[in-house]
N, C-alpha and C positions, 0 to 999 in steps of 0.2 A: 287575630280572631280564629276561633276553632275551625271554621270551614276552610280557612287557608291552609291549616295544617293537613287537613284531609285532602285538599286539592294537590298539595305537594305529594302526598302519598299516591294520589291518582296518577300524577305524572310518572312516578316510579312504576306504578301498576301498569301503565300503558306500555312499558317496556318489558312486561312479563309474559308475553305469549308463550315463551319457552316453558313456563310452568304448566300451561295448558297442554303443550305438546308432551310434557312428561306425564300427563294424565292426572294432575292434581292442582287445585287452587285452594288457598286458605279460606275456610268458610267465613271467618270474621272479616277478612279483607273483601271478599265477594259481597257480604252483607253491607259493608260500608259503601263500597263502590255502587252497588245497586241502589241504595238509599239516596245517595247524592245524585246519581243520574236520573232517577225517577223524580226526585224533588225538583231538579233543574228543568226537567221536561214539563212539570206543572207550572213552574214559575216563568219559564220562557218557551212556550209551545212552538214558537217560530223555529227554534233551533232543535226541536225534537229529533229530526232525522240525524243530526250530528251526534246527539247523545246516544242514539241507537247504534251508530257506527262505532262510537267509543266502547260501548258495552260489548259489541261483537269482537272488537279488536282485543279487548281485555280477556275474553273467553278463549280467543285463539283457536276456535274450532273444537273445543272440548265437546264431546257428545252430550246431547240434550239429557239423556238419562243420568249422566254423572252430575250435570248442573242441577237437575231436579233433586237428586239425592243430597247434594250440598245444601240446597235451599230448604230442604226438610229438616236440616240439623238445628239443634239448639244454638250453637255458636253463631250460625248465620242469622237466625231470627233475632237473637239478642243484639247483635251488631246493627242489624237493619233498624230495629226499634230505637236503639240508642241514638244513632245518627239522625233518624227521622225527628226525634225529639230535639236534638241539638240544632238542627236546621230550622225547625219550626220556631224555636226561641231566638233565632238570630235576626238582626235587623234586615228587613226585606230588601232594602237598597243594596246592602253588602252582599247578600245572597245572589241577587240578580247580577251584580257586577262580576262576582266570582263565577257564576254560571256562564255568563257571556265569554269570560276569559277561557273557561274550560271548553266551550263550544268552538272556539277558534283554533283548537289543537287538532 
């Protein structure tokens, strides 16, 4: 399933705070990660705090102005929309199971 591929990418992304320390994060990856975490927060609101922690860990302390600049970019918006569409078209039970697995990290 497509979401499992992205969840694997998220696992790798969780190990990427060093990218934020270097002052850069790929806009497309941030768009995909943000789309997944927001979607999971909507599907599984009980685990919303865990998804927030994952997002903060991914950003690794990158200054908010840099994050906002990335979020204003076309690559970020395109990735966010694309993954939002993919997730919306996925079977709800699969998405819920994958979100719960992600929240356990």
